[in-house]
C-alpha positions in Angstrom: -13.3 25.8 32.0 -16.5 23.8 30.5 -13.7 23.5 26.9 -11.2 22.2 29.6 -13.5 19.5 30.9 -14.6 18.5 27.4 -10.9 18.3 26.5 -10.3 16.4 29.6 -13.2 14.0 29.5 -11.7 12.8 25.6 -8.7 12.4 26.6 -9.5 10.1 29.5 -11.7 7.8 27.5 -9.7 7.7 24.9 -7.0 6.3 27.3 -9.2 4.2 28.5 -9.8 2.6 25.5 -6.3 1.6 25.2 -5.2 0.8 28.8 -8.5 -1.3 28.4 -7.4 -2.9 24.8 -3.7 -3.7 26.4 -5.3 -5.5 29.3 -8.1 -7.6 27.1 -4.6 -8.4 24.8 -2.9 -9.0 27.3 -5.3 -12.0 28.5 -6.0 -13.0 25.2 -2.5 -14.3 24.8 -2.0 -17.9 26.4 1.1 -18.8 28.6 2.7 -20.7 25.8 4.3 -24.1 27.8 6.3 -26.8 25.7 8.7 -28.4 27.0 10.0 -29.8 23.4 13.5 -30.6 22.9 12.7 -31.0 19.4 16.2 -28.3 17.5 14.5 -28.7 14.1 15.0 -25.3 13.7 18.8 -23.9 13.1 18.7 -20.3 14.6 21.1 -17.2 13.8 21.6 -15.5 16.6 23.0 -12.3 16.3 24.4 -9.0 18.8 25.6 -6.4 17.9 27.3 -4.7 20.1 29.8 -1.5 21.0 32.5 -1.0 23.9 30.8 -4.0 26.1 34.1 -4.6 28.1 32.2 -5.0 31.2 28.5 -6.7 30.6 29.4 -8.5 27.9 30.6 -11.7 29.5 28.2 -12.5 31.0 26.0 -12.6 28.0 28.4 -14.9 26.6 28.5 -17.3 29.7 24.5 -17.5 29.2 24.9 -18.6 25.3 27.1 -20.7 26.7 24.9 -22.5 29.2 21.9 -22.6 26.2 20.0 -26.3 26.3 19.3 -25.6 22.3 22.8 -26.1 20.2 21.4 -26.3 16.7 22.3 -22.5 16.6 24.9 -20.6 15.1 26.1 -16.8 17.2 27.2 -14.2 15.1 28.9 -10.9 16.7 29.1 -7.7 15.1 31.9 -5.8 17.0 30.8 -2.1 16.4 34.1 0.1 16.4 34.4 -0.5 19.4 37.9 1.0 21.5 37.7 -1.0 24.9 38.8 -4.7 25.2 35.3 -6.0 23.8 37.1 -7.8 20.3 39.7 -9.3 23.3 36.9 -10.5 24.9 35.5 -11.7 22.3 38.0 -14.0 20.8 38.9 -15.6 23.8 35.5 -16.6 23.9 35.6 -17.9 20.6 38.8 -20.0 21.4 36.0 -22.3 24.0 32.7 -21.5 21.8 32.1 -21.7 18.0 31.1 -17.7 17.5 31.6 -15.8 14.2 33.2 -12.3 14.6 32.5 -9.8 12.2 33.9 -6.2 12.1 31.4 -3.8 11.5 32.6 -1.8 7.9 30.2 1.0 8.8 28.8 2.3 12.4 26.1 2.3 13.7 23.4 -0.1 15.2 21.6 -0.3 12.1 24.9 -1.0 9.7 25.8 -3.6 12.1 22.9 -5.2 11.8 22.8 -5.8 8.5 25.5 -6.9 8.0 25.3 -9.6 10.7 22.6 -10.9 8.8 24.0 -10.7 5.4 26.2 -13.4 6.8 23.3 -14.9 8.9 22.5 -19.4 7.2 19.5 -20.0 9.8 15.9 -20.2 9.3 15.7 -17.9 12.0 17.1 -15.1 13.3 17.4 -14.6 16.8 18.3 -10.7 18.0 19.4 -9.5 21.9 21.9 -7.3 23.0 25.6 -7.4 24.8 24.2 -5.9 28.0 22.0 -8.7 28.7 22.1 -12.4 29.8 19.4 -15.1 28.4 17.2 -17.9 30.6 19.5 -21.1 29.3 16.3 -21.9 27.8 16.4 -19.5 25.9 16.5 -20.1 22.3 14.6 -23.7 23.0 11.3 -22.1 23.7 11.7 -19.5 20.4 12.2 -22.5 18.7 9.4 -25.0 20.4 6.6 -21.5 19.9 8.3 -20.7 16.3 7.3 -24.7 15.3 3.8 -24.4 16.6 2.9 -21.0 15.8 5.0 -20.2 12.4 5.3 -16.5 12.8 7.4 -14.5 11.2 8.5 -12.1 13.8 8.2 -13.2 17.7 8.0 -10.2 20.6 9.4 -11.3 23.7 9.9 -10.2 27.9 12.5 -7.8 28.9 13.2 -7.0 32.3 15.6 -5.1 34.0 18.4 -6.2 36.6 19.1 -5.7 39.3 16.1 -3.8 41.0 18.1 -3.1 44.2 18.3 1.1 44.2 15.0 2.9 44.3 16.0 4.2 41.0 16.8 0.9 39.5 12.7 -0.1 40.5 11.5 3.3 39.1 12.8 2.1 35.8 11.8 -1.2 35.8 8.5 -0.4 36.2 8.2 1.9 33.5 9.8 0.1 31.1 8.6 -2.8 32.4 4.7 -0.8 31.9 6.3 -0.3 27.8 6.7 -4.3 27.6 3.1 -5.5 28.9 1.9 -2.8 26.1 4.2 -4.0 23.5 2.7 -7.4 24.5 -1.2 -6.6 25.1 -1.2 -4.5 21.6 0.1 -7.7 19.8 -2.5 -9.6 21.5 -5.3 -7.5 19.9 -3.0 -7.7 16.5 -2.2 -4.2 16.7 1.5 -4.9 17.2 2.9 -1.8 17.6 6.2 -1.4 20.2 8.7 -3.9 20.2 12.2 -4.0 21.7 15.7 -5.4 19.8 16.9 -6.9 23.1 14.5 -10.0 23.0 13.1 -10.3 19.2 13.6 -13.0 16.8 11.8 -13.1 13.3 12.2 -15.1 9.8 15.3 -14.8 8.0 13.2 -14.7 4.7 11.0 -11.6 5.9 14.0 -10.0 6.5 14.7 -6.4 4.6 17.5 -4.0 5.3 15.5 -1.8 3.5 13.1 -1.4 6.2 15.8 0.2 8.5 15.5 3.8 9.0 18.8 5.4 8.8 17.7 9.2 9.2 17.4 8.1 13.3 19.9 6.9 15.7 17.8 3.9 17.3 14.6 1.8 15.7 16.4 -1.3 13.8 13.8 -2.7 15.8 10.4 -1.0 15.7 11.2 0.0 11.9 11.3 -3.7 11.0 7.9 -4.4 12.7 6.7 -1.1 10.7 7.8 -2.7 7.6 5.7 -6.8 8.3 2.8 -5.1 9.7 3.0 -3.2 5.7 3.3 -7.1 4.4 1.2 -9.0 6.6 3.1 -10.9 8.6 2.0 -13.2 11.7 3.4 -11.3 15.0 3.1 -12.8 17.9 4.3 -12.0 22.0 5.8 -14.7 23.2 4.4 -15.2 26.8 6.9 -17.5 28.5 8.7 -16.5 31.8 12.2 -18.5 30.5 12.2 -16.7 26.8 12.1 -13.1 28.8 15.4 -11.5 28.8 17.3 -9.3 31.7 18.8 -6.4 30.8 20.1 -3.3 32.8 19.1 -0.6 33.9 20.3 3.0 33.7 23.1 3.8 35.6 22.0 7.5 36.5 19.6 10.2 35.8 22.0 11.6 32.6 21.8 7.8 30.8 18.7 7.3 31.4 17.3 10.3 30.1 19.9 10.4 27.1 18.6 6.3 26.3 15.0 7.4 26.1 15.9 10.6 24.1 16.9 8.9 21.9 14.0 6.3 21.8 12.2 9.5 21.4 14.1 10.7 18.4 12.9 7.4 16.2 9.6 9.0 16.2 9.7 11.5 13.9 10.2 8.9 11.0 7.0 6.9 12.2 4.4 5.7 9.6 2.6 3.6 11.5 -0.8 5.3 12.2 -1.8 3.5 15.4 1.7 3.7 17.0 2.2 7.4 16.6 -1.7 7.6 17.5 -0.7 6.1 20.9 2.3 8.2 20.9 0.4 11.1 20.2 -2.0 10.2 23.6 0.7 9.5 26.1 2.5 12.7 25.3 -0.8 14.4 25.0 -2.0 13.7 28.3 1.2 14.0 29.8 1.1 17.9 28.6 -2.3 18.4 29.5 -1.4 17.1 33.3 1.4 19.6 33.3 -0.5 22.6 31.7 -3.0 22.3 34.3 -0.4 21.7 37.2 0.6 24.8 36.0 -2.0 27.0 35.5 -3.0 25.4 39.1 -2.3 29.3 40.6 -4.3 31.4 38.6 -7.9 29.4 39.6 -7.4 27.5 42.1 -10.8 25.2 39.7 -7.7 24.0 38.0 -6.6 21.5 40.8 -10.0 19.4 40.6 -9.5 19.3 37.2 -6.0 17.9 37.9 -6.5 15.6 40.2 -8.7 13.7 38.2 -6.6 13.4 35.0 -3.8 12.2 37.3 -6.2 9.8 40.0 -8.0 8.4 36.7 -4.5 7.4 34.7 -3.0 6.2 37.9 -6.0 3.7 39.0 -5.6 2.6 34.8 -2.3 2.0 35.3 -2.0 0.5 38.2 -4.6 -1.7 37.4 -2.5 -3.3 34.5 0.3 -3.2 36.0 -1.4 -5.5 38.7 -2.7 -7.7 35.7 0.8 -8.3 34.2 3.5 -7.8 36.9 2.7 -11.4 38.3 3.4 -13.5 35.1 7.0 -12.5 35.4 7.2 -12.9 39.1 7.5 -8.4 39.5 4.6 -8.4 41.6 6.7 -6.2 44.2 7.1 -3.7 41.5 3.6 -2.3 41.8 4.3 -0.3 45.2 6.0 2.2 43.2 3.3 2.7 41.0 2.2 6.1 42.8 6.0 8.0 42.5 5.9 6.7 39.1 2.5 8.4 37.5 3.1 11.5 39.5 7.0 12.5 38.1 5.9 10.1 35.0 4.2 13.2 32.9 7.6 15.6 33.7 9.8 13.0 31.9 7.5 11.8 29.3 7.8 15.7 28.3 11.3 16.5 28.8 12.2 13.4 26.5 10.1 13.8 24.1 11.3 17.4 23.8 15.0 16.5 23.5 14.4 13.5 21.1 12.2 15.4 18.3 15.0 18.7 18.7 17.7 17.6 20.1 21.1 15.6 18.3 21.0 11.9 19.2 23.2 9.2 18.6 23.4 5.0 19.4 26.5 5.1 22.6 29.5 7.2 21.4 
């Protein structure tokens, strides 16, 4: 029992340091406000898509509504078998669009091809199921001109948030965005999301992408730039955040998370590996103790200590970060999320590490 309490104490201490670091990092990042309408930076907006006929029109309309005009639009069609290509061709009749048919399959290959044909000083990436704020590109351009960051990380929010499942997803995903932002604020970036990512064309290296992983083009590029001592900054602005759709059901949710987890086998960044092991180890410890309560009822106290301690820390972090993006209403779902979190983390970790995953179909 003494050994168990020692292990629990160590995990609580390390996790507390991590969450405190994220909070400090988040507070260190100033809110970016710049109403300049300069159009000096030529941007290449690159989107890789595969079978997105239902979602693509909303993204295309939001691109058409951009206040920033000094950019080229490059869309790489990755072997779509639905009407994606026809939608793109119709859109190109009304808006200048460079449509590329991917030579090889997979998002990484599509991204490579898109960047290779780009002419912009700054590459901006998003996903085909996203919607951009009208000042999305303008805000990124202003931030780049002011901060000269070689990689810019941005916020991603889930919408709609109507059902209980959608709201739980939105909160869980936001915790990842907040953690990534906070660690970037501590000059130790560990997370980014390709749905809202920008980087200088000059620092692009196609060899930085790990082809053995089904996903992770964003993460592996981040790790590569960290090794190069590049300046990596989080853009703290509600105008730069993008909206994306939550998973429609549990099956697609677990498939997506397993795909994300699968890339961790190829991580080389020490800080990211450490945090991943901390999260997985904490969840595994919770489940182990929960299963042993029947053997020794004293383990119930240990389980409650672990669970309540983590809940209070996570709740504090979310209470501080959610209001910035007007997502405070999600706080009430913190408790149900904390109860199912250990199960989902362990299940997706096992599926991602030992199962087979791929991008789309």
